[in-house]
C-alpha positions as CSV (number, residue, x, y, z in Angstrom):
1,X,-138.6,-2.7,96.6
2,X,-137.7,-5.2,94.0
3,X,-139.0,-8.8,94.4
4,X,-136.1,-11.3,94.7
5,X,-135.5,-13.5,91.6
6,X,-135.2,-17.2,91.6
7,X,-131.6,-18.5,91.3
8,X,-132.3,-20.8,88.3
9,X,-134.1,-18.2,86.4
10,X,-131.3,-15.7,87.0
11,X,-128.7,-18.0,85.4
12,X,-130.8,-18.7,82.3
13,X,-131.6,-15.1,81.8
14,X,-127.9,-14.2,82.0
15,X,-127.0,-16.6,79.2
16,X,-129.8,-15.3,77.0
17,X,-128.7,-11.7,77.6
18,X,-125.1,-12.6,76.9
19,X,-126.0,-14.3,73.6
20,X,-128.2,-11.3,72.6
21,X,-125.4,-8.8,73.3
22,X,-122.7,-10.7,71.5
23,X,-121.8,-12.6,74.7
24,X,-119.1,-11.1,76.9
25,X,-118.5,-14.4,78.6
26,X,-120.0,-17.8,78.9
27,X,-120.8,-19.5,82.1
28,X,-117.2,-20.5,82.6
29,X,-115.8,-17.0,82.0
30,X,-114.6,-17.8,78.3
31,X,-115.4,-15.5,75.4
32,X,-117.4,-17.3,72.7
33,X,-116.3,-17.3,68.9
34,X,-118.3,-15.0,66.7
35,X,-120.0,-16.6,63.6
36,X,-119.8,-14.6,60.3
37,X,-122.9,-13.5,58.7
38,X,-123.3,-15.7,55.5
39,X,-125.3,-13.2,53.5
40,X,-122.7,-10.4,54.0
41,X,-119.8,-12.7,52.8
42,X,-121.7,-13.7,49.7
43,X,-122.4,-10.1,48.8
44,X,-118.7,-9.2,49.1
45,X,-117.7,-12.1,46.8
46,X,-120.4,-11.1,44.2
47,X,-119.1,-7.5,44.2
48,X,-115.5,-8.6,43.8
49,X,-116.4,-10.8,40.7
50,X,-118.3,-7.9,39.1
51,X,-115.4,-5.5,39.6
52,X,-112.9,-8.0,38.1
53,X,-115.1,-8.5,35.0
54,X,-115.4,-4.8,34.5
55,X,-111.6,-4.2,34.7
56,X,-111.0,-7.2,32.3
57,X,-113.5,-5.8,29.7
58,X,-111.9,-2.3,30.0
59,X,-108.3,-3.6,29.5
60,X,-109.0,-5.9,26.5
61,X,-111.4,-3.6,24.7
62,X,-108.4,-1.7,23.1
63,X,-108.4,1.2,25.5
64,X,-105.0,2.6,26.5
65,X,-103.8,2.4,30.0
66,X,-101.9,5.6,30.6
67,X,-100.4,7.2,33.7
68,X,-101.0,10.9,34.4
69,X,-97.6,12.4,33.8
70,X,-96.4,15.9,33.0
71,X,-97.0,17.1,29.4
72,X,-93.3,16.8,28.6
73,X,-93.1,13.2,29.6
74,X,-93.9,10.5,26.9
75,X,-97.2,8.6,27.4
76,X,-96.9,4.8,27.8
77,X,-99.4,2.6,26.0
78,X,-99.4,-1.0,27.0
79,X,-102.0,-2.5,24.6
80,X,-102.7,0.2,21.9
81,X,-100.0,-0.5,19.2
82,X,-101.3,2.3,16.9
83,X,-100.9,4.8,19.7
84,X,-97.4,3.5,20.4
85,X,-96.5,3.8,16.7
86,X,-97.7,7.4,16.7
87,X,-95.6,8.2,19.7
88,X,-92.5,6.6,18.0
89,X,-93.1,8.5,14.8
90,X,-93.5,11.7,16.8
91,X,-90.2,11.1,18.6
92,X,-88.5,10.4,15.3
93,X,-89.9,13.6,13.8
94,X,-88.7,15.5,16.9
95,X,-85.2,14.0,16.6
96,X,-85.1,14.9,12.9
97,X,-86.1,18.4,13.7
98,X,-83.4,18.6,16.4
99,X,-80.8,17.4,13.9
100,X,-82.0,20.0,11.4
101,X,-81.7,22.7,14.0
102,X,-78.2,21.5,14.8
103,X,-77.2,21.7,11.1
104,X,-78.6,25.2,11.0
105,X,-76.6,26.2,14.1
106,X,-73.5,24.6,12.5
107,X,-74.1,26.7,9.4
108,X,-74.5,29.9,11.5
109,X,-71.3,29.1,13.4
110,X,-69.4,28.6,10.1
111,X,-70.8,32.0,8.9
112,X,-69.8,33.6,12.2
113,X,-66.3,32.1,11.9
114,X,-65.9,33.5,8.4
115,X,-67.1,36.9,9.5
116,X,-64.7,36.8,12.5
117,X,-61.8,35.8,10.3
118,X,-62.6,38.6,7.9
119,X,-62.7,41.1,10.8
120,X,-59.4,39.8,12.2
121,X,-57.8,40.0,8.8
122,X,-59.0,43.6,8.5
123,X,-57.5,44.4,11.9
124,X,-54.3,42.7,10.8
125,X,-54.1,44.8,7.7
126,X,-54.5,48.0,9.8
127,X,-51.7,46.9,12.1
128,X,-49.5,45.7,9.3
129,X,-49.5,42.0,10.3
130,X,-48.3,39.3,7.9
131,X,-51.4,37.5,6.6
132,X,-51.4,33.7,7.2
133,X,-51.1,31.3,4.3
134,X,-54.5,30.3,3.0
135,X,-55.7,26.7,3.3
136,X,-57.7,25.2,0.5
137,X,-58.2,21.8,1.9
138,X,-54.8,20.5,0.7
139,X,-55.0,22.1,-2.7
140,X,-52.2,24.4,-3.7
141,X,-54.6,27.2,-4.7
142,X,-58.3,27.8,-4.4
143,X,-60.2,25.4,-6.8
144,X,-62.4,27.0,-9.4
145,X,-64.9,26.1,-12.1
146,X,-65.6,22.4,-12.7
147,X,-62.8,21.3,-10.3
148,X,-64.5,23.2,-7.5
149,X,-67.8,21.6,-8.4
150,X,-66.3,18.1,-8.4
151,X,-64.4,18.2,-5.1
152,X,-66.5,20.3,-2.7
153,X,-69.7,19.2,-0.8
154,X,-73.1,20.5,-1.9
155,X,-75.8,21.6,0.4
156,X,-79.1,19.7,0.3
157,X,-81.9,22.1,-0.9
158,X,-84.3,20.9,1.8
159,X,-81.7,20.8,4.6
160,X,-80.8,17.9,6.9
161,X,-81.8,14.5,5.5
162,X,-82.2,11.7,8.1
163,X,-81.2,8.9,5.6
164,X,-77.9,10.7,4.8
165,X,-77.3,11.9,8.4
166,X,-76.1,15.3,7.1
167,X,-77.3,18.4,5.3
168,X,-74.6,18.1,2.5
169,X,-73.7,15.7,-0.3
170,X,-70.1,14.8,-0.6
171,X,-68.6,13.9,-4.0
172,X,-67.4,10.4,-4.6
173,X,-63.8,11.3,-5.4
174,X,-60.8,8.9,-4.9
175,X,-58.5,10.0,-2.1
176,X,-55.4,9.4,-4.3
177,X,-56.7,12.1,-6.6
178,X,-55.1,14.7,-4.2
179,X,-51.7,13.2,-5.2
180,X,-52.2,14.2,-8.8
181,X,-53.8,17.6,-8.5
182,X,-52.4,19.0,-11.8
183,X,-53.6,16.0,-13.7
184,X,-57.0,16.2,-12.1
185,X,-57.3,19.9,-12.9
186,X,-56.4,19.1,-16.5
187,X,-59.1,16.4,-16.6
188,X,-61.7,18.8,-15.2
189,X,-60.8,21.5,-17.8
190,X,-63.4,21.4,-20.6
191,X,-66.4,23.3,-22.0
192,X,-69.6,22.7,-20.1
193,X,-72.5,21.2,-22.2
194,X,-70.1,20.6,-25.1
195,X,-68.2,17.5,-26.3
196,X,-65.7,16.0,-23.8
197,X,-62.0,16.1,-24.8
198,X,-60.5,12.9,-26.4
199,X,-58.8,12.0,-23.2
200,X,-59.8,8.3,-22.6
201,X,-56.2,7.1,-22.2
202,X,-55.4,10.0,-19.9
203,X,-58.4,9.2,-17.7
204,X,-57.4,5.6,-17.6
205,X,-53.9,6.5,-16.4
206,X,-55.4,8.6,-13.6
207,X,-57.5,5.6,-12.6
208,X,-54.5,3.2,-12.6
209,X,-52.7,5.7,-10.3
210,X,-55.5,5.4,-7.8
211,X,-57.6,8.4,-8.7
212,X,-60.7,6.3,-8.7
213,X,-63.5,7.0,-8.9
214,X,-62.9,9.9,-11.2
215,X,-65.2,12.9,-10.7
216,X,-68.2,13.3,-13.0
217,X,-68.1,15.8,-15.9
218,X,-70.8,17.9,-17.5
219,X,-69.9,17.1,-21.1
220,X,-70.8,14.6,-23.8
221,X,-68.3,12.0,-25.0
222,X,-68.0,11.7,-28.8
223,X,-69.9,8.9,-30.5
224,X,-68.3,6.9,-33.4
225,X,-69.0,8.1,-36.9
226,X,-71.4,5.9,-38.8
227,X,-72.3,3.8,-35.7
228,X,-73.7,0.4,-36.5
229,X,-76.2,-1.5,-34.4
230,X,-74.9,-4.6,-32.6
231,X,-75.8,-8.1,-33.7
232,X,-78.7,-9.8,-31.9
233,X,-78.2,-12.5,-29.3
234,X,-77.1,-15.2,-29.3
235,X,-75.1,-14.5,-32.5
236,X,-73.5,-11.5,-30.9
237,X,-71.7,-13.7,-28.3
238,X,-69.2,-15.0,-30.9
239,X,-69.2,-12.2,-33.5
240,X,-66.6,-9.5,-34.1
241,X,-68.5,-6.2,-34.2
242,X,-68.1,-3.6,-37.0
243,X,-65.2,-1.2,-36.7
244,X,-67.6,1.7,-36.7
245,X,-68.7,0.9,-33.1
246,X,-65.5,2.3,-31.7
247,X,-63.5,5.5,-31.7
248,X,-60.0,4.2,-32.4
249,X,-58.0,7.4,-31.6
250,X,-56.8,6.3,-28.1
251,X,-55.5,2.9,-29.3
252,X,-52.5,1.6,-31.3
253,X,-54.7,-0.6,-33.5
254,X,-57.3,1.2,-35.6
255,X,-59.6,-1.7,-36.3
256,X,-60.6,-5.1,-34.9
257,X,-58.7,-6.9,-37.7
258,X,-55.5,-5.6,-36.2
259,X,-56.5,-6.8,-32.7
260,X,-57.3,-10.3,-33.9
261,X,-54.0,-10.5,-35.8
262,X,-52.1,-9.8,-32.6
263,X,-52.8,-13.4,-31.5
264,X,-51.1,-14.8,-34.6
265,X,-47.9,-12.7,-34.4
266,X,-44.7,-13.3,-32.4
267,X,-43.5,-10.7,-29.9
268,X,-45.2,-7.7,-28.6
269,X,-46.2,-7.2,-24.9
270,X,-49.9,-6.7,-25.2
271,X,-52.5,-7.2,-22.5
272,X,-54.7,-10.2,-23.2
273,X,-53.0,-10.7,-26.6
274,X,-55.3,-13.4,-28.0
275,X,-58.6,-12.2,-26.4
276,X,-60.1,-10.8,-29.6
277,X,-59.5,-13.9,-31.7
278,X,-62.9,-15.5,-31.1
279,X,-62.1,-18.4,-33.5
280,X,-58.8,-19.3,-31.9
281,X,-57.8,-20.2,-28.3
282,X,-60.5,-18.0,-26.9
283,X,-63.2,-20.2,-28.4
284,X,-61.9,-23.3,-26.6
285,X,-61.5,-21.8,-23.1
286,X,-63.2,-23.6,-20.1
287,X,-64.8,-26.3,-22.3
288,X,-62.9,-29.4,-21.1
289,X,-61.5,-30.6,-17.7
290,X,-58.4,-32.3,-19.1
291,X,-56.5,-32.9,-15.9
292,X,-54.4,-29.8,-16.3
293,X,-54.2,-26.9,-13.8
294,X,-57.6,-25.6,-14.9
295,X,-61.3,-26.7,-14.6
296,X,-64.2,-26.7,-17.1
297,X,-67.3,-24.6,-16.5
298,X,-69.5,-27.6,-16.6
299,X,-67.6,-29.5,-13.9
300,X,-67.7,-26.4,-11.7
301,X,-71.5,-26.0,-12.2
302,X,-72.0,-29.7,-11.4
303,X,-70.4,-29.2,-8.0
304,X,-73.3,-27.0,-7.0
305,X,-77.0,-27.9,-6.7
306,X,-78.7,-27.5,-10.1
307,X,-79.9,-23.9,-10.7
308,X,-78.2,-22.4,-7.7
309,X,-75.5,-20.6,-9.7
310,X,-77.4,-17.7,-11.3
311,X,-75.4,-14.5,-11.0
312,X,-71.7,-13.8,-10.7
313,X,-68.6,-11.7,-11.4
314,X,-65.5,-12.3,-13.5
315,X,-62.6,-10.1,-12.3
316,X,-60.2,-9.1,-15.1
317,X,-62.3,-10.9,-17.7
318,X,-60.7,-9.4,-20.8
319,X,-63.2,-9.5,-23.7
320,X,-65.9,-11.4,-21.7
321,X,-65.5,-15.0,-23.0
322,X,-66.1,-16.5,-19.5
323,X,-69.3,-14.4,-19.2
324,X,-70.3,-15.6,-22.7
325,X,-69.9,-19.3,-21.8
326,X,-71.9,-18.7,-18.6
327,X,-74.6,-16.8,-20.6
328,X,-75.0,-19.9,-22.7
329,X,-75.8,-21.8,-19.5
330,X,-78.3,-19.2,-18.3
331,X,-75.9,-17.6,-15.8
332,X,-75.5,-13.8,-15.7
333,X,-71.9,-12.7,-15.2
334,X,-70.6,-9.1,-14.9
335,X,-67.1,-8.7,-16.4
336,X,-64.6,-6.2,-14.9
337,X,-62.1,-5.0,-17.6
338,X,-60.0,-2.0,-18.5
339,X,-59.4,-0.4,-21.9
340,X,-55.6,-1.1,-21.9
341,X,-54.7,-0.1,-25.5
342,X,-57.8,-1.8,-26.8
343,X,-61.6,-1.2,-26.5
344,X,-62.2,-4.1,-24.1
345,X,-65.4,-2.6,-22.5
346,X,-67.0,-1.8,-25.9
347,X,-66.2,-5.3,-27.1
348,X,-67.8,-7.0,-24.1
349,X,-70.9,-4.8,-24.5
350,X,-71.1,-5.6,-28.3
351,X,-71.3,-9.3,-27.3
352,X,-74.5,-8.6,-25.3
353,X,-72.7,-8.8,-21.9
354,X,-72.2,-6.4,-19.0
355,X,-68.8,-4.7,-18.7
356,X,-67.6,-2.9,-15.6
357,X,-64.6,-0.6,-15.7
358,X,-63.0,-1.3,-12.4
359,X,-59.4,-1.4,-11.1
360,X,-58.0,-3.9,-8.7
361,X,-57.7,-1.4,-5.8
362,X,-61.4,-0.4,-5.7
363,X,-63.9,-2.1,-3.4
364,X,-66.3,-4.3,-5.4
365,X,-69.5,-2.4,-6.0
366,X,-71.8,-5.1,-4.6
367,X,-73.6,-5.5,-1.3
368,X,-72.6,-8.2,1.1
369,X,-73.6,-11.8,0.3
370,X,-75.3,-11.3,-3.1
371,X,-73.3,-13.3,-5.7
372,X,-73.4,-17.0,-6.4
373,X,-69.9,-17.2,-8.1
374,X,-66.8,-15.0,-8.5
375,X,-64.2,-16.0,-11.0
376,X,-60.8,-14.6,-11.8
377,X,-58.0,-15.8,-14.2
378,X,-54.6,-14.2,-14.3
379,X,-55.8,-10.9,-12.8
380,X,-54.8,-12.1,-9.4
381,X,-51.2,-13.5,-9.2
382,X,-47.9,-12.8,-7.5
383,X,-47.5,-9.5,-9.2
384,X,-50.1,-8.1,-6.7
385,X,-48.7,-6.9,-3.3
386,X,-49.6,-9.3,-0.5
387,X,-51.6,-6.8,1.5
388,X,-53.6,-5.8,-1.6
389,X,-54.2,-9.4,-2.6
390,X,-55.4,-10.4,0.8
391,X,-57.8,-7.4,0.9
392,X,-59.1,-8.4,-2.5
393,X,-59.8,-12.0,-1.3
394,X,-61.7,-10.8,1.8
395,X,-63.7,-8.5,-0.5
396,X,-64.6,-11.5,-2.7
397,X,-65.6,-13.4,0.4
398,X,-67.8,-10.4,1.4
399,X,-69.8,-10.3,-1.8
400,X,-70.4,-14.0,-2.1
401,X,-73.5,-15.4,-0.5
402,X,-73.2,-18.3,2.0
403,X,-72.6,-21.4,-0.1
404,X,-71.3,-19.3,-3.0
405,X,-68.0,-20.3,-4.7
406,X,-64.8,-18.5,-5.7
407,X,-63.1,-19.9,-8.7
408,X,-59.4,-19.0,-8.5
409,X,-58.2,-19.9,-12.0
410,X,-54.6,-20.3,-13.0
411,X,-53.1,-18.3,-10.1
412,X,-49.4,-17.9,-11.0
413,X,-46.6,-17.9,-8.4
414,X,-43.1,-19.4,-7.6
415,X,-42.7,-22.6,-5.8
416,X,-41.6,-21.2,-2.4
417,X,-44.5,-18.7,-2.5
418,X,-47.2,-21.3,-2.9
419,X,-47.0,-22.9,0.5
420,X,-45.1,-20.2,2.3
421,X,-47.4,-17.2,1.4
422,X,-50.6,-18.0,-0.6
423,X,-51.9,-21.2,1.0
424,X,-51.9,-19.6,4.5
425,X,-53.5,-16.4,3.0
426,X,-56.4,-18.4,1.5
427,X,-56.9,-20.2,4.8
428,X,-57.0,-16.9,6.8
429,X,-59.8,-15.6,4.6
430,X,-61.9,-18.6,5.7
431,X,-62.9,-20.4,2.4
432,X,-63.6,-24.1,2.4
433,X,-61.7,-26.0,-0.3
434,X,-63.9,-27.9,-2.8
435,X,-61.2,-28.6,-5.4
436,X,-57.5,-27.8,-5.4
437,X,-55.1,-28.3,-8.2
438,X,-51.4,-27.1,-8.4
439,X,-49.2,-27.8,-11.4
440,X,-45.8,-26.8,-12.8
441,X,-45.6,-24.1,-15.4
442,X,-42.9,-25.5,-17.7
443,X,-43.0,-23.3,-20.9
444,X,-40.1,-21.2,-19.8
445,X,-38.1,-24.0,-18.2
446,X,-38.3,-26.2,-15.1
447,X,-35.5,-24.4,-13.5
448,X,-37.7,-21.3,-13.0
449,X,-39.8,-23.3,-10.5
450,X,-43.0,-21.6,-11.7
451,X,-46.4,-22.9,-10.7
452,X,-50.1,-22.6,-11.5
453,X,-52.8,-23.0,-8.9
454,X,-56.5,-23.5,-9.6
455,X,-58.9,-23.8,-6.7
456,X,-62.7,-23.9,-6.2
457,X,-63.4,-22.4,-2.8
458,X,-66.7,-22.2,-1.0
459,X,-67.9,-19.5,1.4
460,X,-69.2,-21.5,4.4
461,X,-73.0,-21.6,5.1
462,X,-72.5,-20.4,8.6
């Protein structure tokens, strides 16, 4: 038999047992709150700090964080730029390879098409069908020889080229050349590796008809007999070169003396009649700003910050006198000119300047925003169709850098055209006016209502 326990001892023992067992209830029947073990909590915090430091060291040590994906999927590198660049290069190479395969498939398809056409043509002959008319890309008959070389594309020896985006090179041939196929065939008829025909005037006529650029030829142009070296700079700027620097066969004049004398004779409709007389009117051009319809070179240069006009273009510059004046002021100017019954290009080159044979219809061969100044005198006037003129003005705007200037010099028109057509056209292009001068042209009589306009226009900075 168990001995009975005292009541007080029993209550105390129950509390001790409850505390030891986690305490199911206190003396009032309430469950006591458990206290966290302090050592265990500190251990967890320590482990968390250590794990965080390990992850940080791993991420910032240059290791790549990648996700396990299928082999065909691209790997993603968040911190390794070298690995990312390798992946990009690999993707680019794969894309180039795919393009090359596409070009090869295209070539195979073309070959298969030709073979199929040949089989169908053979079947047509067997059944007596009328053969269809052959198509030679718009040419009346199949091109041959040098003409074929000039107008057809040429396959790249190494196949597809990513820079060109194709596996062929296409010749730079003016679209309008197709309108003069007989003349172009004549131009491309010559002996390969021999001297070119004396057809300078014929080639120029093709250019003026719009067949520009002309195709290249595999022949050597004739050099003048007893050719003489040009004079050195700066003396060459204002010197008439020797007659032996030119082949005179294409021109009416047969020496420079004849060209100089044109300026001193009455009559005759010659392009740039007094351009070769370097001791006459040509010597005085652009030197003074006398209040007339034109400006002086120095006044134009003073309108710009010093030294910021460095390179430019003179459109329709004749014998290059504008470029010569700018050369004296350490500005390099390229002159566009055409050999219209005189050797304008050779004369410009003899002065130590850069000629560029270019017609009005061709896009200026400069990148966007590269020139400090563009000048033109008489080349642009009311003889140019409005659509062509506006396109030319936008092209000038294109090649000028921001802050560059367009010097429209002695633009000729009739009174009603000035405000009705040309002023709105200039405003549409977007130039900002720096100087603007309009004056009457009275040499043929006031009743003709003829005007000159000279303007200095700036391409805005923004």
